[in-house]
N, C-alpha and C positions, 0 to 999 in steps of 0.2 A: 504494501501501501503506501501512496507518495508520501512523504515531511513535507507537508506546508509551505514550513520555514526555507528552506534547504532544498527541494527535489523540484526547481521550476521550469522550468523550457524555456526559453527564448528565442525564436528564429527571425531573424532578421533579413531584409532583404534587401538592406542599402550599399552590401554590389553594385544593384539595379538605380543604384543614384545617379549618372554620369555625371551629371552636374558641379557633381564637390563631394568626392566620396570619403574626406575626410572625415564628414560625422563621427563614422561609426567607428573610429580608434578611441576617438573624444566620449563617446554617449554610456557607452553599453561595461568598458573594464573592470569599474570601481563595484560592481554587485558579481563578487566572489561567490554566492550566492546561487548561483546564473548559471544554467549551461547553455555552450550558445549555442548552437547552428547555425550555419551559415549555406546559404544555399547558391550552389555554383551559378555564376556569373553568364556560363554560352552553355547553354542547352543546345541542344542539335535543334533546328527547323524544325523538320519533320515529325518530330516525335512532338512539338507544341502545336502542328498544328491536326496532331492526332492522325495522322500518317503511319506510324511508326514508335515502335515502342524503346524506350532508353532508361538504361539503371539509372545516369544521374538525373535523369528526370522526376523518375518513379522513389527516388533514394532523397529529391530534393520536395517532391509532394507530400510523402512520411515525414518530411521534418515538422511542415506545415499544422499535417494534422495533426501531430503530436503536441504541437508545444500548446504551453497555457498563456505563455505569451509571446504575441506576431511587432514586430518594429517591419508594418508595412510603408519601401517608402518610393516615390516615384519621380521624379523630373514631370511639370506639370507644362502644355503644350498644344499653345490654343485654345485653354480653358478645361485641358482634360489628361489624366494619369495617360500613359506608358503603353502602348501598346504589349508590350511583355509582360507586364502587368496585366495584365488584360486577361489576354493568351493565357500563363500560369493559369491564374484565378478559373475562369475558363472553363478546366480540365478539371477542378475540382470538384466531387460529387456533392452536390445536393446537403448543406448542414454541413458540411469538412469543417465549418469553424467552429462548429457549436460547444461551447466553453471557454474560449479563447477570446482571452485580453487584446486588441487590437490597438498600437500607436500608430494613426495615422503620420507621415513627417513625409512633405510636400514641398521638393526645391522652386521656383521659377525667375525671372527675367528683372521680376517686380513687381511692388503691392496688386497688382491689377487680377492677378490668378488668384486670388488670396483662398476665393468661395469653392476654389478647387479642389480642397476637403470636405468640405458640407457636404458639397453639390455631388462630389464624385469618387472618394476613396472613401468616405464612411459609408456610402450606399452598398457599391459594391462590396465590401465588403460584411457587412450587416446583413445581406441575401443571401448568406454562408453562415450565417446563423452569427460571427461574432457579436461579441460587445464590445464598445466601439469605448473608447474613454473620452472623457469628455471637450479635450481642448489639444488639438491635434495641432501638431510646430509646424510652421512655413519657414523658410525661406529663402533670404534673397542673395543675390551673386554679391548685394553691397553687404550682408553681412560677414565674408569671407574676405581672410584677406592673408597675402603669401601661402593660400591654402588652405586657415584655421581658420575655423568658426568664430566669430566671435564671443566673447563669454553672454551674456544673455542669451544668443541663440542655445548656446552648451546648457546653460541654463533651464530654458522651455525644454530640452529635448529631454532632463533629468527628472523634472519637476514631470513631465509625461507617464515616462519607462515609472517613476514612481509608483502614480495611480496607477498603472495598470500593473503593476506588481502588489499592490495592494490590491484590490478588485482580485485578482485570480490566486491571491492564497485566502481572503473572505469566498470564494466559490471553492476551493480546493477543502477549508474547513468545513463549509456547512454539505457538498457531497461525500466527508468522510465522518463526520458527525450522522449524517443519513443513514452510512452503509451503517454504521457502527448498531443504531437505533435499530435497524432492520436484524440484523444477525440479532439485539438481545430478544425482538421480538421473534424469530425464528425458534431463538434456542428456548423457548417460556413454552410454543407452542410444542415441544418435543413431549 
């Protein structure tokens, strides 16, 4: 049985974040209690289009479906998330993210696309059953200097991930308590 205080896998998709991959090393490593799974940045097109199978894609799908917390990151262009993110998530079965908590992270050239989090990424992952943290993270090119994100941007990522971890732990505790209660009832019926 998972320990809600120690076994909380996170599956970041930050490597699909070509605008500023520097966010990943700054955002997650301090959380030593979390297991981090990295989705391969390059998956075969035929597999992504459903024309062939691929072990790397299957591993990525399994990691995403097993995670309690997902950091889903994408650049925004013309007011929408990347096609790669959409294709990858479209391959997951209905309800694949049920029980997972998602932190949406979006980058764009300016503030004009800020609502892509709420009008694009949030409904996309919610349609697969995920719970989405209240505040997604949006970053612009101006918030990166020499490839490094500004402290304010990192603080927003940190707050969002902390919220996700708290939600995931609470959900895991509730599931654990429910399992324990059902075992007690089953034993009392014997």
